[in-house]
N, C-alpha and C positions, 0 to 999 in steps of 0.2 A: 504494500500500500504506500502510495506517495503522499506526502504532506499536502500537495496541491489539491488532491481530490477529496481528502478526508478532513482537512483542517489540522492534522497532527493529533498528538495525544491530548485528551481532555484532563486526565489526572496523572500526568507523568510523575515519576519519582526517580531519584538517582539509582536506586536499586536496594537490594537487601543483602545482608551478609550470608554468603553461601557457606557450606560446610568446609570448603577449602580456603576460607578466609578471603575469597575474592568477592566482588560485588556483581550481581547479576542484574542487568538493567530491566526495568519494568515500564512498559509504555502505557499500559492502561487502555481504556476504550478511546476511540477516536472522537474528536469534537463533532464530527458528522453524526456518529451514533448517539452522542449525548443530546444534540439538538433534536434528533429524530425521536428520542425517548420523551423529551419534553413536549414535542408537538403531538405525539401519539395520544397523550392524555386528553388533549383538547379535541383532537380528531375523533377519538372514540365517543366522547360525549356528543359531539356534533352529529356524527353519522348514526348513532343508535337512538338518541333522544330527540333530535331536532329534524334531521333530514329524512331518515328512514326508521321511524319508530316501528317496532316489531308488529304492532297492531295499529291500524289507522282509526280515525274518528268513528267510522262506521262499524268497527269491530272486525274488519277483514285483516287477515294476516298479510304482511308484506313478504315478497319472495326471500328476503334476507333472513326471515324468521326460520326458514328451513335450510338455508345455505350460509351457516355461520362462517365457514372457511372463506367464502367469497367476500363477505363483509370484512373479516379480519385482514385478508390480503389487501383489500382496497384501503383500509385504514393504514396499514404498514407502508404501502406505496405512497400514499399522500404524505405520511410523516417524513419519508426520505426526500420527497420533492420539496417540502418546506425546509428541511434541513439544508438541502443543496442551495436553495434561495438565500437562506441565512448566511451560509458560507460565502456566497457570491457578494452579498451586501457587505459582509465583513471586510 
């Protein structure tokens, strides 16, 4: 992974002391993943409660009520699109 595409590590640390007294670097998650995780919370609420409630006003089920994987994939894709936009704006 290059820093250009991911924003680099979000919680990088110098490393931890290994058994042979050397330090092993720890990159942590990428900034892109961190942004996507934050966006996913809002996206989940939007898609499940506002845009596609599982049951509409008339009591009819929405297609996503039986296709949870489709909904979850859609939310994850949107979260990464927003993360990419955030990295670009940064």
